[in-house]
C-alpha positions in Angstrom: 14.3 -7.7 2.3 10.5 -7.5 4.1 9.3 -4.4 5.9 6.4 -2.5 6.2 4.0 -0.4 3.4 1.2 2.0 4.3 -1.8 1.3 2.1 -4.2 3.8 1.7 -7.0 3.7 -0.6 -8.7 6.5 -2.2 -11.7 7.8 -1.0 -14.6 9.1 -3.5 -15.4 13.0 -2.7 -18.9 13.4 -3.3 -19.9 10.5 -1.2 -16.7 10.5 1.5 -16.5 6.3 0.9 -13.9 4.1 0.2 -13.4 3.3 -3.3 -11.7 -0.1 -3.3 -11.9 -0.2 -7.1 -9.6 2.7 -7.7 -6.3 2.7 -7.6 -4.5 3.2 -4.1 -2.0 4.8 -2.7 1.4 3.0 -1.1 4.0 5.1 1.3 7.0 2.9 2.3 7.8 3.5 6.2 11.2 2.8 5.8 13.0 5.5 4.8 14.4 4.4 1.5 18.5 4.2 1.1 20.4 7.2 -0.1 22.7 4.8 -2.2 19.7 2.8 -4.0 19.2 2.9 -7.9 15.2 2.1 -7.6 13.2 4.8 -8.3 11.2 6.2 -5.2 9.1 3.5 -3.0 5.9 5.4 -2.4 3.6 5.6 -5.3 0.4 4.4 -6.7 -0.8 1.2 -7.8 -3.4 -1.1 -8.4 -4.7 -4.4 -9.8 -3.7 -5.9 -6.0 -7.2 -7.4 -5.3 -5.0 -9.9 -2.2 -4.2 -6.1 -0.6 -8.2 -5.0 -0.8 -9.1 -8.3 0.6 -7.5 -7.6 4.0 -9.3 -4.8 4.3 -12.3 -4.2 6.0 -15.2 -2.8 4.9 -15.3 1.4 5.3 -11.5 0.8 6.0 -9.4 3.9 4.6 -5.6 2.6 5.5 -3.9 -0.4 6.4 0.3 -1.7 6.8 1.0 -4.5 5.4 4.7 -6.9 4.9 6.2 -5.7 1.7 9.1 -6.7 -0.3 10.5 -3.9 -2.8 11.2 -6.0 -5.8 12.5 -4.8 -9.7 9.3 -4.6 -10.2 7.5 -2.4 -7.1 6.0 -3.8 -4.0 5.0 -7.1 -3.7 2.3 -7.2 -0.9 1.7 -9.9 2.0 0.2 -10.3 4.9 -1.4 -7.4 6.5 0.4 -6.0 9.7 -1.9 -6.3 13.0 -2.5 -2.3 14.3 -0.8 -1.7 17.3 
């Protein structure tokens, strides 16, 4: 089932700029089913260039369509900001 996940990029503490090459944090916006056997769905992800490409220069967070699988989140399109 698809849901919404918030992606937050790392920020370089020296420059205050986003670091698109660093791993990023993902937070599920829909509470996890307490009966689920999956581990917590929030976590650190990397090697997802299709996600990074959808962020504008200087942006550090955005919402994405995502689906939880046995391998973790599979990201889809960016959700427009409300």
